[in-house]
N, CA, C and O atoms as a printed pandas DataFrame, in Angstrom:
     atom_number atom_name residue_name chain_id  residue_number  x_coord  y_coord  z_coord
0              1         N          MET        A               1  -54.395   28.408  -61.806
1              2        CA          MET        A               1  -53.254   28.603  -60.933
2              3         C          MET        A               1  -52.371   29.749  -61.425
3              4         O          MET        A               1  -51.818   30.496  -60.617
4              5         N          ILE        A               2  -52.236   29.890  -62.730
5              6        CA          ILE        A               2  -51.401   30.954  -63.280
6              7         C          ILE        A               2  -51.943   32.324  -62.860
7              8         O          ILE        A               2  -51.177   33.234  -62.546
8              9         N          ARG        A               3  -53.278   32.457  -62.860
9             10        CA          ARG        A               3  -53.871   33.737  -62.476
10            11         C          ARG        A               3  -53.530   34.094  -61.031
11            12         O          ARG        A               3  -53.220   35.247  -60.732
12            13         N          SER        A               4  -53.588   33.118  -60.144
13            14        CA          SER        A               4  -53.275   33.397  -58.739
14            15         C          SER        A               4  -51.810   33.795  -58.573
15            16         O          SER        A               4  -51.493   34.636  -57.732
16            17         N          LEU        A               5  -50.927   33.210  -59.352
17            18        CA          LEU        A               5  -49.519   33.609  -59.301
18            19         C          LEU        A               5  -49.336   35.034  -59.824
19            20         O          LEU        A               5  -48.531   35.797  -59.291
20            21         N          TYR        A               6  -50.078   35.385  -60.856
21            22        CA          TYR        A               6  -50.001   36.740  -61.390
22            23         C          TYR        A               6  -50.497   37.753  -60.358
23            24         O          TYR        A               6  -49.903   38.819  -60.194
24            25         N          ILE        A               7  -51.581   37.418  -59.666
25            26        CA          ILE        A               7  -52.113   38.307  -58.632
26            27         C          ILE        A               7  -51.089   38.496  -57.518
27            28         O          ILE        A               7  -50.878   39.611  -57.040
28            29         N          ALA        A               8  -50.453   37.398  -57.107
29            30        CA          ALA        A               8  -49.424   37.484  -56.065
30            31         C          ALA        A               8  -48.246   38.333  -56.541
31            32         O          ALA        A               8  -47.718   39.143  -55.779
32            33         N          LYS        A               9  -47.838   38.152  -57.783
33            34        CA          LYS        A               9  -46.730   38.930  -58.353
34            35         C          LYS        A               9  -47.065   40.420  -58.369
35            36         O          LYS        A               9  -46.223   41.248  -58.024
36            37         N          THR        A              10  -48.270   40.758  -58.762
37            38        CA          THR        A              10  -48.690   42.153  -58.805
38            39         C          THR        A              10  -48.676   42.774  -57.410
39            40         O          THR        A              10  -48.242   43.912  -57.235
40            41         N          GLY        A              11  -49.152   42.023  -56.427
41            42        CA          GLY        A              11  -49.136   42.512  -55.054
42            43         C          GLY        A              11  -47.731   42.728  -54.536
43            44         O          GLY        A              11  -47.454   43.719  -53.859
44            45         N          LEU        A              12  -46.841   41.798  -54.853
45            46        CA          LEU        A              12  -45.447   41.933  -54.425
46            47         C          LEU        A              12  -44.774   43.131  -55.088
47            48         O          LEU        A              12  -43.995   43.839  -54.448
48            49         N          GLU        A              13  -45.067   43.359  -56.355
49            50        CA          GLU        A              13  -44.490   44.517  -57.043
50            51         C          GLU        A              13  -44.996   45.819  -56.435
51            52         O          GLU        A              13  -44.234   46.778  -56.305
52            53         N          ALA        A              14  -46.266   45.863  -56.063
53            54        CA          ALA        A              14  -46.820   47.065  -55.436
54            55         C          ALA        A              14  -46.160   47.313  -54.085
55            56         O          ALA        A              14  -45.840   48.454  -53.750
56            57         N          GLN        A              15  -45.956   46.263  -53.317
57            58        CA          GLN        A              15  -45.302   46.417  -52.017
58            59         C          GLN        A              15  -43.844   46.842  -52.182
59            60         O          GLN        A              15  -43.337   47.637  -51.391
60            61         N          GLN        A              16  -43.172   46.317  -53.198
61            62        CA          GLN        A              16  -41.786   46.711  -53.450
62            63         C          GLN        A              16  -41.709   48.189  -53.816
63            64         O          GLN        A              16  -40.815   48.899  -53.358
64            65         N          THR        A              17  -42.642   48.649  -54.636
65            66        CA          THR        A              17  -42.678   50.068  -54.985
66            67         C          THR        A              17  -42.919   50.918  -53.750
67            68         O          THR        A              17  -42.303   51.971  -53.586
68            69         N          ASN        A              18  -43.813   50.466  -52.882
69            70        CA          ASN        A              18  -44.081   51.185  -51.638
70            71         C          ASN        A              18  -42.821   51.266  -50.782
71            72         O          ASN        A              18  -42.515   52.325  -50.235
72            73         N          LEU        A              19  -42.089   50.165  -50.662
73            74        CA          LEU        A              19  -40.842   50.170  -49.896
74            75         C          LEU        A              19  -39.805   51.095  -50.524
75            76         O          LEU        A              19  -39.081   51.791  -49.812
76            77         N          ASP        A              20  -39.731   51.106  -51.847
77            78        CA          ASP        A              20  -38.795   51.996  -52.538
78            79         C          ASP        A              20  -39.105   53.463  -52.240
79            80         O          ASP        A              20  -38.195   54.262  -52.018
80            81         N          VAL        A              21  -40.381   53.808  -52.238
81            82        CA          VAL        A              21  -40.783   55.190  -51.965
82            83         C          VAL        A              21  -40.449   55.572  -50.530
83            84         O          VAL        A              21  -39.917   56.654  -50.282
84            85         N          VAL        A              22  -40.757   54.691  -49.583
85            86        CA          VAL        A              22  -40.455   54.969  -48.177
86            87         C          VAL        A              22  -38.954   55.106  -47.970
87            88         O          VAL        A              22  -38.506   56.002  -47.254
88            89         N          THR        A              23  -38.175   54.225  -48.591
89            90        CA          THR        A              23  -36.720   54.289  -48.477
90            91         C          THR        A              23  -36.187   55.606  -49.027
91            92         O          THR        A              23  -35.314   56.225  -48.419
92            93         N          ASN        A              24  -36.703   56.032  -50.167
93            94        CA          ASN        A              24  -36.282   57.301  -50.755
94            95         C          ASN        A              24  -36.635   58.469  -49.836
95            96         O          ASN        A              24  -35.840   59.393  -49.664
96            97         N          ASN        A              25  -37.822   58.424  -49.253
97            98        CA          ASN        A              25  -38.223   59.489  -48.327
98            99         C          ASN        A              25  -37.298   59.549  -47.118
99           100         O          ASN        A              25  -36.895   60.633  -46.697
100          101         N          LEU        A              26  -36.962   58.399  -46.561
101          102        CA          LEU        A              26  -36.074   58.370  -45.396
102          103         C          LEU        A              26  -34.662   58.822  -45.746
103          104         O          LEU        A              26  -34.015   59.513  -44.960
104          105         N          ALA        A              27  -34.188   58.436  -46.918
105          106        CA          ALA        A              27  -32.830   58.800  -47.320
106          107         C          ALA        A              27  -32.694   60.306  -47.540
107          108         O          ALA        A              27  -31.608   60.864  -47.377
108          109         N          ASN        A              28  -33.781   60.957  -47.907
109          110        CA          ASN        A              28  -33.721   62.384  -48.229
110          111         C          ASN        A              28  -34.381   63.273  -47.190
111          112         O          ASN        A              28  -34.678   64.435  -47.468
112          113         N          VAL        A              29  -34.613   62.744  -46.000
113          114        CA          VAL        A              29  -35.326   63.510  -44.975
114          115         C          VAL        A              29  -34.583   64.794  -44.596
115          116         O          VAL        A              29  -35.220   65.774  -44.209
116          117         N          SER        A              30  -33.271   64.808  -44.696
117          118        CA          SER        A              30  -32.483   65.989  -44.321
118          119         C          SER        A              30  -32.142   66.884  -45.505
119          120         O          SER        A              30  -31.465   67.897  -45.330
120          121         N          THR        A              31  -32.587   66.539  -46.684
121          122        CA          THR        A              31  -32.282   67.323  -47.877
122          123         C          THR        A              31  -33.181   68.557  -47.928
123          124         O          THR        A              31  -34.401   68.457  -47.797
124          125         N          ASN        A              32  -32.563   69.714  -48.119
125          126        CA          ASN        A              32  -33.336   70.959  -48.206
126          127         C          ASN        A              32  -34.226   70.944  -49.441
127          128         O          ASN        A              32  -33.774   70.615  -50.537
128          129         N          GLY        A              33  -35.482   71.298  -49.260
129          130        CA          GLY        A              33  -36.408   71.392  -50.381
130          131         C          GLY        A              33  -36.985   70.071  -50.846
131          132         O          GLY        A              33  -37.736   70.041  -51.821
132          133         N          PHE        A              34  -36.658   68.989  -50.181
133          134        CA          PHE        A              34  -37.174   67.681  -50.600
134          135         C          PHE        A              34  -38.637   67.555  -50.216
135          136         O          PHE        A              34  -39.025   67.875  -49.092
136          137         N          LYS        A              35  -39.443   67.089  -51.155
137          138        CA          LYS        A              35  -40.855   66.834  -50.874
138          139         C          LYS        A              35  -41.081   65.331  -50.913
139          140         O          LYS        A              35  -40.655   64.650  -51.845
140          141         N          LYS        A              36  -41.748   64.831  -49.903
141          142        CA          LYS        A              36  -41.948   63.388  -49.817
142          143         C          LYS        A              36  -42.798   62.871  -50.971
143          144         O          LYS        A              36  -43.644   63.582  -51.513
144          145         N          SER        A              37  -42.554   61.637  -51.325
145          146        CA          SER        A              37  -43.330   60.952  -52.348
146          147         C          SER        A              37  -44.308   60.014  -51.666
147          148         O          SER        A              37  -44.178   59.708  -50.481
148          149         N          ARG        A              38  -45.280   59.568  -52.431
149          150        CA          ARG        A              38  -46.271   58.652  -51.893
150          151         C          ARG        A              38  -46.691   57.690  -52.986
151          152         O          ARG        A              38  -46.984   58.104  -54.108
152          153         N          ALA        A              39  -46.720   56.405  -52.662
153          154        CA          ALA        A              39  -47.180   55.398  -53.611
154          155         C          ALA        A              39  -48.676   55.195  -53.407
155          156         O          ALA        A              39  -49.126   54.893  -52.302
156          157         N          VAL        A              40  -49.434   55.363  -54.476
157          158        CA          VAL        A              40  -50.882   55.175  -54.420
158          159         C          VAL        A              40  -51.206   53.903  -55.184
159          160         O          VAL        A              40  -50.862   53.772  -56.358
160          161         N          PHE        A              41  -51.866   52.968  -54.519
161          162        CA          PHE        A              41  -52.105   51.662  -55.117
162          163         C          PHE        A              41  -52.866   51.756  -56.435
163          164         O          PHE        A              41  -52.576   51.000  -57.362
164          165         N          GLU        A              42  -53.823   52.657  -56.539
165          166        CA          GLU        A              42  -54.595   52.772  -57.776
166          167         C          GLU        A              42  -53.695   53.139  -58.951
167          168         O          GLU        A              42  -53.882   52.641  -60.061
168          169         N          ASP        A              43  -52.711   54.017  -58.703
169          170        CA          ASP        A              43  -51.769   54.387  -59.757
170          171         C          ASP        A              43  -50.901   53.203  -60.149
171          172         O          ASP        A              43  -50.607   53.013  -61.329
172          173         N          LEU        A              44  -50.488   52.404  -59.167
173          174        CA          LEU        A              44  -49.663   51.236  -59.457
174          175         C          LEU        A              44  -50.445   50.223  -60.270
175          176         O          LEU        A              44  -49.901   49.611  -61.190
176          177         N          LEU        A              45  -51.720   50.038  -59.942
177          178        CA          LEU        A              45  -52.568   49.106  -60.679
178          179         C          LEU        A              45  -52.730   49.568  -62.116
179          180         O          LEU        A              45  -52.655   48.756  -63.037
180          181         N          TYR        A              46  -52.950   50.863  -62.322
181          182        CA          TYR        A              46  -53.105   51.407  -63.662
182          183         C          TYR        A              46  -51.833   51.207  -64.481
183          184         O          TYR        A              46  -51.906   50.886  -65.667
184          185         N          GLN        A              47  -50.665   51.393  -63.860
185          186        CA          GLN        A              47  -49.400   51.184  -64.563
186          187         C          GLN        A              47  -49.259   49.739  -65.000
187          188         O          GLN        A              47  -48.785   49.470  -66.104
188          189         N          ASN        A              48  -49.665   48.797  -64.146
189          190        CA          ASN        A              48  -49.561   47.385  -64.491
190          191         C          ASN        A              48  -50.509   47.022  -65.622
191          192         O          ASN        A              48  -50.158   46.220  -66.487
192          193         N          VAL        A              49  -51.705   47.598  -65.630
193          194        CA          VAL        A              49  -52.687   47.286  -66.662
194          195         C          VAL        A              49  -52.256   47.867  -67.996
195          196         O          VAL        A              49  -52.492   47.251  -69.035
196          197         N          ARG        A              50  -51.634   49.031  -67.994
197          198        CA          ARG        A              50  -51.293   49.737  -69.219
198          199         C          ARG        A              50  -49.897   49.426  -69.751
199          200         O          ARG        A              50  -49.388   50.166  -70.593
200          201         N          GLN        A              51  -49.269   48.355  -69.283
201          202        CA          GLN        A              51  -47.938   48.018  -69.779
202          203         C          GLN        A              51  -48.019   47.638  -71.255
203          204         O          GLN        A              51  -48.980   46.992  -71.675
204          205         N          PRO        A              52  -47.023   48.030  -72.044
205          206        CA          PRO        A              52  -47.024   47.681  -73.464
206          207         C          PRO        A              52  -47.028   46.169  -73.659
207          208         O          PRO        A              52  -46.344   45.430  -72.951
208          209         N          GLY        A              53  -47.799   45.740  -74.617
209          210        CA          GLY        A              53  -47.850   44.314  -74.934
210          211         C          GLY        A              53  -48.790   43.526  -74.051
211          212         O          GLY        A              53  -48.900   42.309  -74.200
212          213         N          ALA        A              54  -49.472   44.194  -73.132
213          214        CA          ALA        A              54  -50.386   43.486  -72.234
214          215         C          ALA        A              54  -51.749   43.363  -72.853
215          216         O          ALA        A              54  -52.655   42.795  -72.243
């Protein structure tokens, strides 16, 4: 059961990061020179795997 909770937590964190990126893009849409960001799930997974102490 603990593993399934961890999987759910990881998915929620990835979705939160995605929402943060979209929010940042929308907030800066009128800023001169702003380049949009993009959340890539593979990068998020790698960050979670490589956390210190894991």
